[in-house]
N, C-alpha and C positions, 0 to 999 in steps of 0.2 A: 634584695635589701629590705630590712624591716625598719619601719619608721622613717623619719626625715633625716637627711644627712647633717652631720655636725660640721661646723666651720672651725678650722684650725690652720695654723701656719704649717708650711711644708717642712720637710726635714732640712732644707737649705735655709730656713728662716724667712722665707718670703710668703706673701699672700697676694694673689692677683685678682683684681676686680675689673670686669668689663661693664662699662656704662653704655646702655642703649636707650634711645629716646625717640619719640615721634615716629613710630613705625606707621601708624595711621593708615591701616589697611581695611578694606571692606571684606565682603564674604569670601572672596577668592583672591588671596594675596598675590601680588605680581611676582613673576619669576625673578626679576632683578632684585626685589626685596629679599626673597628667600635665599637667593645665591649669595647676597651680601651677608645675611645673617650667618649662613654656614661658613663663609670665608672668615668672618670675624671670630667665630668660635675656634676655628682651626689655628688662626694666627695669634690670637690672644692667649689661648690655653688658660682660661680663667678658672679660679676656684669658686667664684661667685659672679653672677650677673645681676645687675640692678636695672630694672625697666622703670623709667620715670614718666610714664603717662602718655596719653594719646596713642596707646597701642591700637585702638580702634578708630576707624573713620566713622564715628557714631552718627554723623549726619547723612551718611549714604543711605538712600531709600531702600536699597535691596537688603542692607544689614538691619535697618530698623524693622522692616516687614518680616524678617526671618524669625523673629521671636527669640525666646530664650534658647531653644535648641540650636537655631542657626548661629546665634552669637557664641554659644558654647563650642560649636564646630570651628568657628573662626579663631577663637582663642586656642583651640586644640591645634589648628594648622600653624599658628604663629609660634607656639611653644614646642611643637614637635621636634625641631632640631635640638633644643635645649634638653628635652627629655631623652632623646636618642644619644646625646653626648654625655648624659648623666651629670649635668652641671647644675648645682643648686642655683636658684634664682629667686629674686624678691621683686615685688610689683607695687607701684603706687599709681595714681591716676592723674589725668590731665583734664582739660576743659572739654575735650571732644568725646571721651569715653562714655560719659553718662548720657550723651545724646542718642545712644543706640536704643534707649528705652529701659535698660536695666540700671538700677542704682549702683554706686560704687560698692556698696555692701554685697549686693547680689553678684557682681562680677568677682569680687574678692573671694567669695565662696566657690565660684567656678575654678579660679586659679588654685585655691588651696586643695582642691580635689586631685591636682596633679602631684605625682610622686616627688618631684624634685623642687617644687615650690616650697620655700621656707618662710612664708609670711606668717608671723604670729597673728592671733586674733584677739590680743589683749590690749590693744591701743585704744585711744579715745575716738578714732575714726578709721574707716577702711583706708588702707594705704599709709597708716601712721604706726610706726613701731621702731624698735632698734634690734640689731643683731650683734652678737659678741663673737669675736675671733680669739681663740685661746691658743696657748702654747701647749707643749706636750705634758706640762705639769698641771693642766686645766686652769691656768691663770688667765684672766682677761687681759689681752694686750691691745685690742682695737675694738672700738664700737662704731657701728655703722647705723646712723639715724636715717630713716626714710620717712618723709613727711608729705601728707596731703596738703598741697600749698594753696588750696582754694579753687575757685571756679569763676566763670563769667558772672559779672554783676548784673543786676536786674536792669540797670540803665546803661549797660555797656561797660567796657573796661573789665578789670579783673579784681576780685576780692582777695584779700590776704588770707592766710590760715585763720581759722576761727579761734575764739578764746580757749576752747577746750584743748585744742591741739597745742597752742602756745603755752598754756599752763602745764600741760603734760611735758612738753619739751623742757621747760624751765625746771620743773621738779626733777626730771630724770638727770639733767646736767648738775643740778645742785646736790643731788644725792650721791653723785659719784665721788666717794671719799678717796678713791685711789687714783684720781686724775688720769683715767685711761684716755689716751688720745682718741679723738672722734673725727668723723667726717660725715657730712650730711648731703643727702640727695633729695631733690624735689623737682616738680615740673616747672613752675613759674619762677622766674628770677626775682631776687630781692631788689628793692629800689636802690640799694647801695651799689648794684652792678653799674649804675650810671656814673659812679664816682671813680671807677677804675681808670688809672692813668695809663697812657702809652699802649692802648689796645685798638684793634681795628674792629669797628662796628659795621657789620655787613647788612643788618636790617634793624629797624627800631627795637630798642629794648622794651618789651611789653611787660613791665612789672606792675604790681597793683598801684592804684592811685593813692591809696592810704598806706602809710608806713606803720605797720603793726608793732614795730619794736623787736621783730624776730632777730635781726642782726645784733642788737644790743644784748639779747639773751645769749647768743652764741659768743659774742666778744667777752662778756663778763665771766663766762665759764672758764676761759683760759685753756680749754682742752680741744677746741674745735679747730682743726687744721684748714678745712676748706668746705665750700658749698658748691655743688655742681648741679646743673639743671639743663633743660632743653627748651621747649616751647617756641623759641624763635629759631626756626629751622636752619637758617644759614649761619648764625653766629657760632663761633668756635674759639673765642678768645679765652685767655687765662690771665686774669689780673689779680690785684691784691688791694685790699682796703683794711687798714688797722690790723695788719698782720694775719688776716684771714684770706686765703685764696678764694676767688670767685671765678668759676669757670663754666663754660658751655660745652656741650657735646652736640654736634650737628645731627639733623634727622638721619635716620637710616632706612626710611621707607620711600618708595618710588611712586606711590599712589597719590601723593600730594606735592605741593611745591617744595623746593629744597635746593641745595647747593650743587646740583648736577652730580658729577662723579666725585665730588668732595664729601658726599655722604659717607657716614661711617660710624665708628664707635670710639670710645675713649678707654684706654687701658691704664690701670693704676697698679703699681707694685709697691707694697708695704714691706717693711723690714722689722722683724721681731726685735733686733738689737738696736734699732734706731726708731723708736716709737713715734717721734714727732717729725719724721722725714719720709718722703715717698717720691717716686717718679711717676710721671704721667706722659702719655703721648697719644696722638690721634692715629687711628688706623682707618684709612680711606679706601673707597672703592677703587680709585685709580691706582693705588699702590698695591693692593692685595688681590685684585682681580684683573683689571684691564684699563687702559687709558680712556676707553669710551664704552658705553653700552651700545646695543644695537639700535636704540632709539635716539639718534643724534638730534632730531627735532626737539624732543622733550628736554634734552640736555641744554640746547640753546635757549629754549623758553625758560627753563629753571634759572639759568644764569642771568637772564636779562629782564625778568619781570621787575616791576618798580620797587620791590622791597629792598633792592640793592643800590647803594650809593657809595661814593668814596669815603673812606674813614681815615683816621690817623694811622700812621705807620706804627706798628707794634714791634716790640721785641720779639725775637723768634720764640716759638712755642717752647717754653722752658721745661727742663726736666726737674723742675720744682725745687723749692728752697730746701 
């Protein structure tokens, strides 16, 4: 293959995205994590994979001490299944990636060296860009926005996306004269996630303390169908505020806390002839690999650590509006 792969709808008029988040692995990724990644690729059969941050357990001493070459090897290990399956993928960053000692810009450069990584480098920040999915007539039918959602604040908590990112997002949405349907992926949830009715919250929603107005930018555009994030490893709900879907995908890495065998990814199916409609469902370890891992003690710990408390009963995970 020469150059980067192009994104287009299949002959049957569908386009499939697999959302993965919070792999959060160190120098030598765990076997359960890699087994889950491979099983997700097989079961989802995606046309594009979106990685929304915390690919790296940046605070792990062994990773930090390994330097650029060690970090590059870890990124290579995590993306090896994606490259082997020849699936295009795009990457943004979370609050833990930069803790490894390389900036997001330096990490983005490492990812872009991979053949099937399709991250453009023309956005206002590393991990901020959009991708277009076209039909066979080379017409744009879907836009996928990927945003660097900010990082840990100096005094704790989380910062929202910076002004340059928000202005870029607004300008891109305002410039879309053809009203192409859009979906947005980022790491940290918007404050509006806390307004979702009839959802089960499995751990606190860790959104920025300051509302940057990002949601209003999306709402006013009239073309954004949904926002999907990670960050809060156990949350997996799908709610809606002001006509925009707000959804979580649970962690898919086993080197950090998470929802036990409910770890997994989220599959999206878009339709060329129904531009403002899509289906989505979660693909979990317990459904696509086995009811349990071999580490039952970690499963128990993952399920019972204090981030989890009873929430409101939600509607069943819908196949979307």
